[in-house]
mmCIF file of the N, C-alpha and C atoms, coordinates in Angstrom:
data_MODEL
# 
_entry.id   MODEL 
# 
loop_
_atom_site.group_PDB 
_atom_site.id 
_atom_site.type_symbol 
_atom_site.label_atom_id 
_atom_site.label_alt_id 
_atom_site.label_comp_id 
_atom_site.label_asym_id 
_atom_site.label_entity_id 
_atom_site.label_seq_id 
_atom_site.pdbx_PDB_ins_code 
_atom_site.Cartn_x 
_atom_site.Cartn_y 
_atom_site.Cartn_z 
_atom_site.occupancy 
_atom_site.B_iso_or_equiv 
_atom_site.pdbx_formal_charge 
_atom_site.auth_seq_id 
_atom_site.auth_comp_id 
_atom_site.auth_asym_id 
_atom_site.auth_atom_id 
_atom_site.pdbx_PDB_model_num 
ATOM 1   N N  . MET A 1 1  ? -120.358 -118.780 19.421  1.00 0.00 ? 1  MET A N  1 
ATOM 2   C CA . MET A 1 1  ? -120.981 -119.126 19.557  1.00 0.00 ? 1  MET A CA 1 
ATOM 3   C C  . MET A 1 1  ? -122.176 -118.364 18.563  1.00 0.00 ? 1  MET A C  1 
ATOM 4   N N  . VAL A 1 2  ? -122.879 -119.114 17.433  1.00 0.00 ? 2  VAL A N  1 
ATOM 5   C CA . VAL A 1 2  ? -124.030 -118.378 16.641  1.00 0.00 ? 2  VAL A CA 1 
ATOM 6   C C  . VAL A 1 2  ? -125.477 -118.347 17.196  1.00 0.00 ? 2  VAL A C  1 
ATOM 7   N N  . SER A 1 3  ? -125.985 -117.364 17.455  1.00 0.00 ? 3  SER A N  1 
ATOM 8   C CA . SER A 1 3  ? -126.962 -117.658 18.154  1.00 0.00 ? 3  SER A CA 1 
ATOM 9   C C  . SER A 1 3  ? -128.353 -118.790 17.511  1.00 0.00 ? 3  SER A C  1 
ATOM 10  N N  . GLU A 1 4  ? -129.128 -119.267 18.183  1.00 0.00 ? 4  GLU A N  1 
ATOM 11  C CA . GLU A 1 4  ? -129.639 -119.655 17.279  1.00 0.00 ? 4  GLU A CA 1 
ATOM 12  C C  . GLU A 1 4  ? -131.210 -119.300 17.028  1.00 0.00 ? 4  GLU A C  1 
ATOM 13  N N  . ARG A 1 5  ? -131.755 -119.264 15.779  1.00 0.00 ? 5  ARG A N  1 
ATOM 14  C CA . ARG A 1 5  ? -132.462 -118.795 15.195  1.00 0.00 ? 5  ARG A CA 1 
ATOM 15  C C  . ARG A 1 5  ? -133.821 -119.346 15.293  1.00 0.00 ? 5  ARG A C  1 
ATOM 16  N N  . ASN A 1 6  ? -135.074 -119.096 15.630  1.00 0.00 ? 6  ASN A N  1 
ATOM 17  C CA . ASN A 1 6  ? -136.336 -119.477 15.444  1.00 0.00 ? 6  ASN A CA 1 
ATOM 18  C C  . ASN A 1 6  ? -135.802 -121.246 16.153  1.00 0.00 ? 6  ASN A C  1 
ATOM 19  N N  . GLY A 1 7  ? -135.727 -121.195 17.426  1.00 0.00 ? 7  GLY A N  1 
ATOM 20  C CA . GLY A 1 7  ? -135.753 -122.171 18.577  1.00 0.00 ? 7  GLY A CA 1 
ATOM 21  C C  . GLY A 1 7  ? -134.999 -123.518 17.821  1.00 0.00 ? 7  GLY A C  1 
ATOM 22  N N  . SER A 1 8  ? -133.958 -123.413 16.544  1.00 0.00 ? 8  SER A N  1 
ATOM 23  C CA . SER A 1 8  ? -133.417 -124.310 16.336  1.00 0.00 ? 8  SER A CA 1 
ATOM 24  C C  . SER A 1 8  ? -131.895 -124.421 16.592  1.00 0.00 ? 8  SER A C  1 
ATOM 25  N N  . ALA A 1 9  ? -131.433 -125.759 16.392  1.00 0.00 ? 9  ALA A N  1 
ATOM 26  C CA . ALA A 1 9  ? -129.633 -125.984 17.592  1.00 0.00 ? 9  ALA A CA 1 
ATOM 27  C C  . ALA A 1 9  ? -129.142 -124.533 16.549  1.00 0.00 ? 9  ALA A C  1 
ATOM 28  N N  . PRO A 1 10 ? -127.924 -124.512 17.546  1.00 0.00 ? 10 PRO A N  1 
ATOM 29  C CA . PRO A 1 10 ? -126.964 -123.385 17.264  1.00 0.00 ? 10 PRO A CA 1 
ATOM 30  C C  . PRO A 1 10 ? -126.263 -124.161 15.632  1.00 0.00 ? 10 PRO A C  1 
ATOM 31  N N  . VAL A 1 11 ? -125.531 -123.252 15.372  1.00 0.00 ? 11 VAL A N  1 
ATOM 32  C CA . VAL A 1 11 ? -125.040 -123.667 13.833  1.00 0.00 ? 11 VAL A CA 1 
ATOM 33  C C  . VAL A 1 11 ? -123.813 -124.860 13.684  1.00 0.00 ? 11 VAL A C  1 
ATOM 34  N N  . GLU A 1 12 ? -122.946 -124.303 15.444  1.00 0.00 ? 12 GLU A N  1 
ATOM 35  C CA . GLU A 1 12 ? -122.268 -125.620 15.266  1.00 0.00 ? 12 GLU A CA 1 
ATOM 36  C C  . GLU A 1 12 ? -121.822 -126.233 15.549  1.00 0.00 ? 12 GLU A C  1 
ATOM 37  N N  . GLU A 1 13 ? -123.458 -126.714 16.415  1.00 0.00 ? 13 GLU A N  1 
ATOM 38  C CA . GLU A 1 13 ? -123.744 -127.926 16.822  1.00 0.00 ? 13 GLU A CA 1 
ATOM 39  C C  . GLU A 1 13 ? -124.030 -128.667 15.632  1.00 0.00 ? 13 GLU A C  1 
ATOM 40  N N  . LEU A 1 14 ? -124.580 -128.201 14.580  1.00 0.00 ? 14 LEU A N  1 
ATOM 41  C CA . LEU A 1 14 ? -125.396 -129.316 13.486  1.00 0.00 ? 14 LEU A CA 1 
ATOM 42  C C  . LEU A 1 14 ? -124.215 -129.292 12.813  1.00 0.00 ? 14 LEU A C  1 
ATOM 43  N N  . LEU A 1 15 ? -123.190 -128.383 12.646  1.00 0.00 ? 15 LEU A N  1 
ATOM 44  C CA . LEU A 1 15 ? -121.755 -128.537 11.940  1.00 0.00 ? 15 LEU A CA 1 
ATOM 45  C C  . LEU A 1 15 ? -121.438 -129.856 12.637  1.00 0.00 ? 15 LEU A C  1 
ATOM 46  N N  . LYS A 1 16 ? -120.768 -129.810 13.589  1.00 0.00 ? 16 LYS A N  1 
ATOM 47  C CA . LYS A 1 16 ? -120.123 -130.331 14.552  1.00 0.00 ? 16 LYS A CA 1 
ATOM 48  C C  . LYS A 1 16 ? -120.976 -132.282 14.848  1.00 0.00 ? 16 LYS A C  1 
ATOM 49  N N  . ASN A 1 17 ? -122.707 -132.121 13.943  1.00 0.00 ? 17 ASN A N  1 
ATOM 50  C CA . ASN A 1 17 ? -122.965 -133.654 14.011  1.00 0.00 ? 17 ASN A CA 1 
ATOM 51  C C  . ASN A 1 17 ? -123.351 -134.051 12.603  1.00 0.00 ? 17 ASN A C  1 
ATOM 52  N N  . ARG A 1 18 ? -122.533 -133.269 11.619  1.00 0.00 ? 18 ARG A N  1 
ATOM 53  C CA . ARG A 1 18 ? -122.558 -133.801 10.531  1.00 0.00 ? 18 ARG A CA 1 
ATOM 54  C C  . ARG A 1 18 ? -121.790 -135.046 10.037  1.00 0.00 ? 18 ARG A C  1 
ATOM 55  N N  . PRO A 1 19 ? -122.364 -135.736 9.287   1.00 0.00 ? 19 PRO A N  1 
ATOM 56  C CA . PRO A 1 19 ? -121.747 -137.102 8.826   1.00 0.00 ? 19 PRO A CA 1 
ATOM 57  C C  . PRO A 1 19 ? -120.029 -136.837 8.391   1.00 0.00 ? 19 PRO A C  1 
ATOM 58  N N  . ASN A 1 20 ? -119.559 -137.577 8.389   1.00 0.00 ? 20 ASN A N  1 
ATOM 59  C CA . ASN A 1 20 ? -118.267 -137.400 7.832   1.00 0.00 ? 20 ASN A CA 1 
ATOM 60  C C  . ASN A 1 20 ? -117.933 -137.055 6.522   1.00 0.00 ? 20 ASN A C  1 
ATOM 61  N N  . ASN A 1 21 ? -118.832 -137.753 5.524   1.00 0.00 ? 21 ASN A N  1 
ATOM 62  C CA . ASN A 1 21 ? -118.873 -137.584 4.062   1.00 0.00 ? 21 ASN A CA 1 
ATOM 63  C C  . ASN A 1 21 ? -119.292 -135.601 3.836   1.00 0.00 ? 21 ASN A C  1 
ATOM 64  N N  . LEU A 1 22 ? -119.902 -135.068 4.571   1.00 0.00 ? 22 LEU A N  1 
ATOM 65  C CA . LEU A 1 22 ? -120.054 -133.534 4.520   1.00 0.00 ? 22 LEU A CA 1 
ATOM 66  C C  . LEU A 1 22 ? -119.218 -132.867 4.846   1.00 0.00 ? 22 LEU A C  1 
ATOM 67  N N  . GLN A 1 23 ? -118.133 -133.025 6.147   1.00 0.00 ? 23 GLN A N  1 
ATOM 68  C CA . GLN A 1 23 ? -117.375 -132.183 6.888   1.00 0.00 ? 23 GLN A CA 1 
ATOM 69  C C  . GLN A 1 23 ? -116.772 -131.897 5.631   1.00 0.00 ? 23 GLN A C  1 
ATOM 70  N N  . THR A 1 24 ? -116.306 -130.666 5.711   1.00 0.00 ? 24 THR A N  1 
ATOM 71  C CA . THR A 1 24 ? -115.198 -129.886 5.062   1.00 0.00 ? 24 THR A CA 1 
ATOM 72  C C  . THR A 1 24 ? -114.245 -129.002 5.841   1.00 0.00 ? 24 THR A C  1 
ATOM 73  N N  . VAL A 1 25 ? -113.257 -128.921 5.020   1.00 0.00 ? 25 VAL A N  1 
ATOM 74  C CA . VAL A 1 25 ? -112.057 -127.825 5.359   1.00 0.00 ? 25 VAL A CA 1 
ATOM 75  C C  . VAL A 1 25 ? -111.642 -126.912 4.211   1.00 0.00 ? 25 VAL A C  1 
ATOM 76  N N  . ASP A 1 26 ? -111.064 -125.925 4.286   1.00 0.00 ? 26 ASP A N  1 
ATOM 77  C CA . ASP A 1 26 ? -110.241 -125.116 3.727   1.00 0.00 ? 26 ASP A CA 1 
ATOM 78  C C  . ASP A 1 26 ? -109.667 -125.464 3.004   1.00 0.00 ? 26 ASP A C  1 
ATOM 79  N N  . GLU A 1 27 ? -108.906 -124.947 2.006   1.00 0.00 ? 27 GLU A N  1 
ATOM 80  C CA . GLU A 1 27 ? -107.732 -125.267 1.290   1.00 0.00 ? 27 GLU A CA 1 
ATOM 81  C C  . GLU A 1 27 ? -106.098 -125.466 2.321   1.00 0.00 ? 27 GLU A C  1 
ATOM 82  N N  . ARG A 1 28 ? -106.421 -124.009 3.291   1.00 0.00 ? 28 ARG A N  1 
ATOM 83  C CA . ARG A 1 28 ? -105.363 -124.487 4.359   1.00 0.00 ? 28 ARG A CA 1 
ATOM 84  C C  . ARG A 1 28 ? -105.451 -125.209 5.282   1.00 0.00 ? 28 ARG A C  1 
ATOM 85  N N  . GLN A 1 29 ? -106.572 -125.899 5.528   1.00 0.00 ? 29 GLN A N  1 
ATOM 86  C CA . GLN A 1 29 ? -106.509 -127.456 6.721   1.00 0.00 ? 29 GLN A CA 1 
ATOM 87  C C  . GLN A 1 29 ? -106.193 -128.716 5.329   1.00 0.00 ? 29 GLN A C  1 
ATOM 88  N N  . ALA A 1 30 ? -106.483 -128.774 4.317   1.00 0.00 ? 30 ALA A N  1 
ATOM 89  C CA . ALA A 1 30 ? -106.653 -129.195 3.587   1.00 0.00 ? 30 ALA A CA 1 
ATOM 90  C C  . ALA A 1 30 ? -105.059 -129.824 3.102   1.00 0.00 ? 30 ALA A C  1 
ATOM 91  N N  . ALA A 1 31 ? -104.014 -128.651 3.026   1.00 0.00 ? 31 ALA A N  1 
ATOM 92  C CA . ALA A 1 31 ? -102.484 -128.552 2.703   1.00 0.00 ? 31 ALA A CA 1 
ATOM 93  C C  . ALA A 1 31 ? -102.424 -129.397 3.671   1.00 0.00 ? 31 ALA A C  1 
ATOM 94  N N  . VAL A 1 32 ? -102.550 -129.132 5.479   1.00 0.00 ? 32 VAL A N  1 
ATOM 95  C CA . VAL A 1 32 ? -102.021 -129.644 6.094   1.00 0.00 ? 32 VAL A CA 1 
ATOM 96  C C  . VAL A 1 32 ? -102.647 -131.048 6.228   1.00 0.00 ? 32 VAL A C  1 
ATOM 97  N N  . ILE A 1 33 ? -103.675 -131.766 6.007   1.00 0.00 ? 33 ILE A N  1 
ATOM 98  C CA . ILE A 1 33 ? -104.338 -132.905 5.878   1.00 0.00 ? 33 ILE A CA 1 
ATOM 99  C C  . ILE A 1 33 ? -102.984 -133.886 4.704   1.00 0.00 ? 33 ILE A C  1 
ATOM 100 N N  . THR A 1 34 ? -103.101 -133.027 4.042   1.00 0.00 ? 34 THR A N  1 
ATOM 101 C CA . THR A 1 34 ? -102.060 -133.621 3.004   1.00 0.00 ? 34 THR A CA 1 
ATOM 102 C C  . THR A 1 34 ? -101.244 -133.472 2.722   1.00 0.00 ? 34 THR A C  1 
ATOM 103 N N  . GLY A 1 35 ? -100.339 -132.374 3.279   1.00 0.00 ? 35 GLY A N  1 
ATOM 104 C CA . GLY A 1 35 ? -98.841  -132.548 3.256   1.00 0.00 ? 35 GLY A CA 1 
ATOM 105 C C  . GLY A 1 35 ? -98.297  -131.866 2.146   1.00 0.00 ? 35 GLY A C  1 
ATOM 106 N N  . PHE A 1 36 ? -99.629  -131.215 0.877   1.00 0.00 ? 36 PHE A N  1 
ATOM 107 C CA . PHE A 1 36 ? -99.345  -130.494 -0.195  1.00 0.00 ? 36 PHE A CA 1 
ATOM 108 C C  . PHE A 1 36 ? -98.811  -128.796 0.569   1.00 0.00 ? 36 PHE A C  1 
ATOM 109 N N  . THR A 1 37 ? -98.747  -127.880 -0.291  1.00 0.00 ? 37 THR A N  1 
ATOM 110 C CA . THR A 1 37 ? -98.286  -126.505 -0.112  1.00 0.00 ? 37 THR A CA 1 
ATOM 111 C C  . THR A 1 37 ? -100.428 -125.846 -0.481  1.00 0.00 ? 37 THR A C  1 
ATOM 112 N N  . VAL A 1 38 ? -100.063 -124.968 0.137   1.00 0.00 ? 38 VAL A N  1 
ATOM 113 C CA . VAL A 1 38 ? -101.748 -124.221 -0.474  1.00 0.00 ? 38 VAL A CA 1 
ATOM 114 C C  . VAL A 1 38 ? -101.514 -123.949 -2.036  1.00 0.00 ? 38 VAL A C  1 
ATOM 115 N N  . LYS A 1 39 ? -100.301 -123.900 -2.358  1.00 0.00 ? 39 LYS A N  1 
ATOM 116 C CA . LYS A 1 39 ? -99.968  -123.467 -3.590  1.00 0.00 ? 39 LYS A CA 1 
ATOM 117 C C  . LYS A 1 39 ? -100.029 -124.241 -4.477  1.00 0.00 ? 39 LYS A C  1 
ATOM 118 N N  . GLY A 1 40 ? -99.501  -126.207 -3.824  1.00 0.00 ? 40 GLY A N  1 
ATOM 119 C CA . GLY A 1 40 ? -99.346  -126.991 -4.358  1.00 0.00 ? 40 GLY A CA 1 
ATOM 120 C C  . GLY A 1 40 ? -100.844 -127.556 -4.807  1.00 0.00 ? 40 GLY A C  1 
ATOM 121 N N  . LEU A 1 41 ? -101.839 -127.116 -4.206  1.00 0.00 ? 41 LEU A N  1 
ATOM 122 C CA . LEU A 1 41 ? -103.385 -127.715 -4.040  1.00 0.00 ? 41 LEU A CA 1 
ATOM 123 C C  . LEU A 1 41 ? -103.736 -126.539 -5.046  1.00 0.00 ? 41 LEU A C  1 
ATOM 124 N N  . GLN A 1 42 ? -103.793 -125.404 -4.886  1.00 0.00 ? 42 GLN A N  1 
ATOM 125 C CA . GLN A 1 42 ? -103.952 -124.538 -6.090  1.00 0.00 ? 42 GLN A CA 1 
ATOM 126 C C  . GLN A 1 42 ? -103.475 -125.101 -7.512  1.00 0.00 ? 42 GLN A C  1 
ATOM 127 N N  . GLN A 1 43 ? -102.230 -125.126 -7.908  1.00 0.00 ? 43 GLN A N  1 
ATOM 128 C CA . GLN A 1 43 ? -102.113 -125.986 -8.817  1.00 0.00 ? 43 GLN A CA 1 
ATOM 129 C C  . GLN A 1 43 ? -102.318 -127.112 -9.485  1.00 0.00 ? 43 GLN A C  1 
ATOM 130 N N  . ARG A 1 44 ? -102.808 -128.297 -7.949  1.00 0.00 ? 44 ARG A N  1 
ATOM 131 C CA . ARG A 1 44 ? -103.232 -129.269 -8.812  1.00 0.00 ? 44 ARG A CA 1 
ATOM 132 C C  . ARG A 1 44 ? -104.769 -128.863 -9.652  1.00 0.00 ? 44 ARG A C  1 
ATOM 133 N N  . ARG A 1 45 ? -105.795 -128.219 -8.309  1.00 0.00 ? 45 ARG A N  1 
ATOM 134 C CA . ARG A 1 45 ? -106.881 -127.871 -9.196  1.00 0.00 ? 45 ARG A CA 1 
ATOM 135 C C  . ARG A 1 45 ? -106.837 -127.095 -10.527 1.00 0.00 ? 45 ARG A C  1 
ATOM 136 N N  . TRP A 1 46 ? -105.687 -126.323 -10.652 1.00 0.00 ? 46 TRP A N  1 
ATOM 137 C CA . TRP A 1 46 ? -105.929 -125.835 -12.197 1.00 0.00 ? 46 TRP A CA 1 
ATOM 138 C C  . TRP A 1 46 ? -105.652 -126.767 -13.078 1.00 0.00 ? 46 TRP A C  1 
ATOM 139 N N  . LEU A 1 47 ? -104.719 -128.201 -12.933 1.00 0.00 ? 47 LEU A N  1 
ATOM 140 C CA . LEU A 1 47 ? -104.412 -129.093 -13.756 1.00 0.00 ? 47 LEU A CA 1 
ATOM 141 C C  . LEU A 1 47 ? -105.548 -129.977 -13.793 1.00 0.00 ? 47 LEU A C  1 
ATOM 142 N N  . GLY A 1 48 ? -106.801 -129.748 -12.905 1.00 0.00 ? 48 GLY A N  1 
ATOM 143 C CA . GLY A 1 48 ? -107.528 -131.042 -13.115 1.00 0.00 ? 48 GLY A CA 1 
ATOM 144 C C  . GLY A 1 48 ? -107.275 -132.171 -12.289 1.00 0.00 ? 48 GLY A C  1 
ATOM 145 N N  . LYS A 1 49 ? -105.760 -132.065 -11.369 1.00 0.00 ? 49 LYS A N  1 
ATOM 146 C CA . LYS A 1 49 ? -105.603 -133.502 -10.540 1.00 0.00 ? 49 LYS A CA 1 
ATOM 147 C C  . LYS A 1 49 ? -106.221 -133.824 -9.397  1.00 0.00 ? 49 LYS A C  1 
ATOM 148 N N  . PRO A 1 50 ? -106.477 -134.823 -8.777  1.00 0.00 ? 50 PRO A N  1 
ATOM 149 C CA . PRO A 1 50 ? -107.062 -134.756 -7.560  1.00 0.00 ? 50 PRO A CA 1 
ATOM 150 C C  . PRO A 1 50 ? -106.500 -134.448 -6.346  1.00 0.00 ? 50 PRO A C  1 
ATOM 151 N N  . PRO A 1 51 ? -106.524 -134.130 -5.417  1.00 0.00 ? 51 PRO A N  1 
ATOM 152 C CA . PRO A 1 51 ? -108.126 -134.339 -4.877  1.00 0.00 ? 51 PRO A CA 1 
ATOM 153 C C  . PRO A 1 51 ? -109.028 -133.523 -5.661  1.00 0.00 ? 51 PRO A C  1 
ATOM 154 N N  . THR A 1 52 ? -110.521 -133.996 -5.294  1.00 0.00 ? 52 THR A N  1 
ATOM 155 C CA . THR A 1 52 ? -111.615 -132.876 -5.716  1.00 0.00 ? 52 THR A CA 1 
ATOM 156 C C  . THR A 1 52 ? -111.886 -132.331 -4.358  1.00 0.00 ? 52 THR A C  1 
ATOM 157 N N  . TYR A 1 53 ? -112.708 -131.295 -5.029  1.00 0.00 ? 53 TYR A N  1 
ATOM 158 C CA . TYR A 1 53 ? -112.593 -130.342 -4.412  1.00 0.00 ? 53 TYR A CA 1 
ATOM 159 C C  . TYR A 1 53 ? -114.505 -129.528 -4.514  1.00 0.00 ? 53 TYR A C  1 
ATOM 160 N N  . LEU A 1 54 ? -114.726 -129.021 -3.554  1.00 0.00 ? 54 LEU A N  1 
ATOM 161 C CA . LEU A 1 54 ? -116.133 -128.169 -3.975  1.00 0.00 ? 54 LEU A CA 1 
ATOM 162 C C  . LEU A 1 54 ? -116.125 -126.846 -4.205  1.00 0.00 ? 54 LEU A C  1 
ATOM 163 N N  . LYS A 1 55 ? -116.827 -126.156 -5.214  1.00 0.00 ? 55 LYS A N  1 
ATOM 164 C CA . LYS A 1 55 ? -117.026 -124.535 -5.299  1.00 0.00 ? 55 LYS A CA 1 
ATOM 165 C C  . LYS A 1 55 ? -117.839 -124.200 -4.971  1.00 0.00 ? 55 LYS A C  1 
ATOM 166 N N  . VAL A 1 56 ? -118.015 -123.481 -3.845  1.00 0.00 ? 56 VAL A N  1 
ATOM 167 C CA . VAL A 1 56 ? -119.278 -122.615 -3.658  1.00 0.00 ? 56 VAL A CA 1 
ATOM 168 C C  . VAL A 1 56 ? -118.732 -121.565 -3.485  1.00 0.00 ? 56 VAL A C  1 
ATOM 169 N N  . GLY A 1 57 ? -119.795 -120.596 -5.267  1.00 0.00 ? 57 GLY A N  1 
ATOM 170 C CA . GLY A 1 57 ? -119.031 -119.453 -4.896  1.00 0.00 ? 57 GLY A CA 1 
ATOM 171 C C  . GLY A 1 57 ? -118.020 -119.144 -5.291  1.00 0.00 ? 57 GLY A C  1 
ATOM 172 N N  . ARG A 1 58 ? -117.301 -118.355 -4.690  1.00 0.00 ? 58 ARG A N  1 
ATOM 173 C CA . ARG A 1 58 ? -115.770 -118.073 -4.803  1.00 0.00 ? 58 ARG A CA 1 
ATOM 174 C C  . ARG A 1 58 ? -114.953 -118.494 -3.597  1.00 0.00 ? 58 ARG A C  1 
ATOM 175 N N  . LEU A 1 59 ? -115.732 -119.617 -2.959  1.00 0.00 ? 59 LEU A N  1 
ATOM 176 C CA . LEU A 1 59 ? -114.532 -120.253 -1.783  1.00 0.00 ? 59 LEU A CA 1 
ATOM 177 C C  . LEU A 1 59 ? -114.664 -122.088 -2.513  1.00 0.00 ? 59 LEU A C  1 
ATOM 178 N N  . VAL A 1 60 ? -113.553 -122.270 -2.040  1.00 0.00 ? 60 VAL A N  1 
ATOM 179 C CA . VAL A 1 60 ? -113.031 -123.732 -2.237  1.00 0.00 ? 60 VAL A CA 1 
ATOM 180 C C  . VAL A 1 60 ? -113.012 -124.364 -0.811  1.00 0.00 ? 60 VAL A C  1 
ATOM 181 N N  . ARG A 1 61 ? -113.785 -125.669 -0.876  1.00 0.00 ? 61 ARG A N  1 
ATOM 182 C CA . ARG A 1 61 ? -113.778 -126.578 0.143   1.00 0.00 ? 61 ARG A CA 1 
ATOM 183 C C  . ARG A 1 61 ? -113.252 -128.131 0.041   1.00 0.00 ? 61 ARG A C  1 
ATOM 184 N N  . TYR A 1 62 ? -112.866 -128.738 0.441   1.00 0.00 ? 62 TYR A N  1 
ATOM 185 C CA . TYR A 1 62 ? -112.668 -129.849 0.187   1.00 0.00 ? 62 TYR A CA 1 
ATOM 186 C C  . TYR A 1 62 ? -113.225 -130.967 1.637   1.00 0.00 ? 62 TYR A C  1 
ATOM 187 N N  . ARG A 1 63 ? -113.979 -131.880 1.015   1.00 0.00 ? 63 ARG A N  1 
ATOM 188 C CA . ARG A 1 63 ? -114.204 -132.793 1.855   1.00 0.00 ? 63 ARG A CA 1 
ATOM 189 C C  . ARG A 1 63 ? -113.650 -133.641 2.422   1.00 0.00 ? 63 ARG A C  1 
ATOM 190 N N  . VAL A 1 64 ? -113.421 -134.217 3.740   1.00 0.00 ? 64 VAL A N  1 
ATOM 191 C CA . VAL A 1 64 ? -112.600 -134.587 4.558   1.00 0.00 ? 64 VAL A CA 1 
ATOM 192 C C  . VAL A 1 64 ? -112.175 -136.113 3.931   1.00 0.00 ? 64 VAL A C  1 
ATOM 193 N N  . SER A 1 65 ? -114.117 -136.219 3.663   1.00 0.00 ? 65 SER A N  1 
ATOM 194 C CA . SER A 1 65 ? -114.489 -137.810 2.946   1.00 0.00 ? 65 SER A CA 1 
ATOM 195 C C  . SER A 1 65 ? -113.312 -138.057 1.992   1.00 0.00 ? 65 SER A C  1 
ATOM 196 N N  . ASP A 1 66 ? -113.143 -137.247 1.047   1.00 0.00 ? 66 ASP A N  1 
ATOM 197 C CA . ASP A 1 66 ? -112.704 -137.121 -0.383  1.00 0.00 ? 66 ASP A CA 1 
ATOM 198 C C  . ASP A 1 66 ? -110.897 -136.850 -0.229  1.00 0.00 ? 66 ASP A C  1 
ATOM 199 N N  . LEU A 1 67 ? -110.808 -136.321 0.921   1.00 0.00 ? 67 LEU A N  1 
ATOM 200 C CA . LEU A 1 67 ? -109.021 -135.988 1.615   1.00 0.00 ? 67 LEU A CA 1 
ATOM 201 C C  . LEU A 1 67 ? -108.402 -137.693 1.596   1.00 0.00 ? 67 LEU A C  1 
ATOM 202 N N  . GLU A 1 68 ? -109.326 -137.952 2.757   1.00 0.00 ? 68 GLU A N  1 
ATOM 203 C CA . GLU A 1 68 ? -109.205 -139.641 2.629   1.00 0.00 ? 68 GLU A CA 1 
ATOM 204 C C  . GLU A 1 68 ? -108.796 -140.727 1.621   1.00 0.00 ? 68 GLU A C  1 
ATOM 205 N N  . GLN A 1 69 ? -110.190 -140.704 1.131   1.00 0.00 ? 69 GLN A N  1 
ATOM 206 C CA . GLN A 1 69 ? -110.144 -141.442 -0.079  1.00 0.00 ? 69 GLN A CA 1 
ATOM 207 C C  . GLN A 1 69 ? -108.695 -141.078 -1.464  1.00 0.00 ? 69 GLN A C  1 
ATOM 208 N N  . PHE A 1 70 ? -108.268 -139.841 -1.284  1.00 0.00 ? 70 PHE A N  1 
ATOM 209 C CA . PHE A 1 70 ? -107.006 -139.283 -2.088  1.00 0.00 ? 70 PHE A CA 1 
ATOM 210 C C  . PHE A 1 70 ? -105.840 -139.841 -1.264  1.00 0.00 ? 70 PHE A C  1 
ATOM 211 N N  . LEU A 1 71 ? -105.496 -140.081 0.335   1.00 0.00 ? 71 LEU A N  1 
ATOM 212 C CA . LEU A 1 71 ? -104.376 -140.291 0.526   1.00 0.00 ? 71 LEU A CA 1 
ATOM 213 C C  . LEU A 1 71 ? -104.598 -141.870 0.523   1.00 0.00 ? 71 LEU A C  1 
ATOM 214 N N  . ASP A 1 72 ? -105.706 -142.187 0.548   1.00 0.00 ? 72 ASP A N  1 
ATOM 215 C CA . ASP A 1 72 ? -105.364 -144.128 0.417   1.00 0.00 ? 72 ASP A CA 1 
ATOM 216 C C  . ASP A 1 72 ? -105.309 -144.213 -0.728  1.00 0.00 ? 72 ASP A C  1 
ATOM 217 N N  . SER A 1 73 ? -105.598 -143.645 -2.204  1.00 0.00 ? 73 SER A N  1 
ATOM 218 C CA . SER A 1 73 ? -105.310 -144.062 -3.059  1.00 0.00 ? 73 SER A CA 1 
ATOM 219 C C  . SER A 1 73 ? -103.868 -143.979 -3.781  1.00 0.00 ? 73 SER A C  1 
ATOM 220 N N  . CYS A 1 74 ? -102.969 -143.029 -2.438  1.00 0.00 ? 74 CYS A N  1 
ATOM 221 C CA . CYS A 1 74 ? -101.767 -142.971 -3.038  1.00 0.00 ? 74 CYS A CA 1 
ATOM 222 C C  . CYS A 1 74 ? -100.568 -143.730 -2.119  1.00 0.00 ? 74 CYS A C  1 
ATOM 223 N N  . THR A 1 75 ? -101.747 -144.718 -1.581  1.00 0.00 ? 75 THR A N  1 
ATOM 224 C CA . THR A 1 75 ? -100.598 -146.156 -0.576  1.00 0.00 ? 75 THR A CA 1 
ATOM 225 C C  . THR A 1 75 ? -99.768  -146.816 -1.920  1.00 0.00 ? 75 THR A C  1 
ATOM 226 N N  . VAL A 1 76 ? -98.695  -147.201 -1.525  1.00 0.00 ? 76 VAL A N  1 
ATOM 227 C CA . VAL A 1 76 ? -97.915  -148.071 -2.042  1.00 0.00 ? 76 VAL A CA 1 
ATOM 228 C C  . VAL A 1 76 ? -97.459  -149.229 -0.923  1.00 0.00 ? 76 VAL A C  1 
ATOM 229 N N  . GLU A 1 77 ? -97.659  -150.426 -1.842  1.00 0.00 ? 77 GLU A N  1 
ATOM 230 C CA . GLU A 1 77 ? -97.754  -151.189 -1.155  1.00 0.00 ? 77 GLU A CA 1 
ATOM 231 C C  . GLU A 1 77 ? -96.014  -151.754 -1.090  1.00 0.00 ? 77 GLU A C  1 
ATOM 232 N N  . ALA A 1 78 ? -95.369  -152.433 0.406   1.00 0.00 ? 78 ALA A N  1 
ATOM 233 C CA . ALA A 1 78 ? -94.206  -152.789 0.686   1.00 0.00 ? 78 ALA A CA 1 
ATOM 234 C C  . ALA A 1 78 ? -93.928  -153.495 -0.511  1.00 0.00 ? 78 ALA A C  1 
ATOM 235 N N  . ARG A 1 79 ? -92.202  -153.951 -0.832  1.00 0.00 ? 79 ARG A N  1 
ATOM 236 C CA . ARG A 1 79 ? -91.902  -155.203 -1.975  1.00 0.00 ? 79 ARG A CA 1 
ATOM 237 C C  . ARG A 1 79 ? -90.989  -155.848 -0.822  1.00 0.00 ? 79 ARG A C  1 
ATOM 238 N N  . GLY A 1 80 ? -91.272  -157.231 -1.024  1.00 0.00 ? 80 GLY A N  1 
ATOM 239 C CA . GLY A 1 80 ? -89.932  -157.811 -0.292  1.00 0.00 ? 80 GLY A CA 1 
ATOM 240 C C  . GLY A 1 80 ? -90.351  -159.375 0.261   1.00 0.00 ? 80 GLY A C  1 
# 
């Protein structure tokens, strides 16, 4: 656990209580969620294809809400 600074809540507690639209995962976690490989996600980023991602310095992060929206957009209605 990260120690408290200036009497504020621990970082883990702040992260746990973030709204879903602010929760992020790295590309390995995003690969598990989407079913793509890490290399597949890297290629999609290079090609400019979804899902959208965040670039913080050299770190790549995906919002959980963006991954959910991407997966929802892949839904195919059954015929019949």
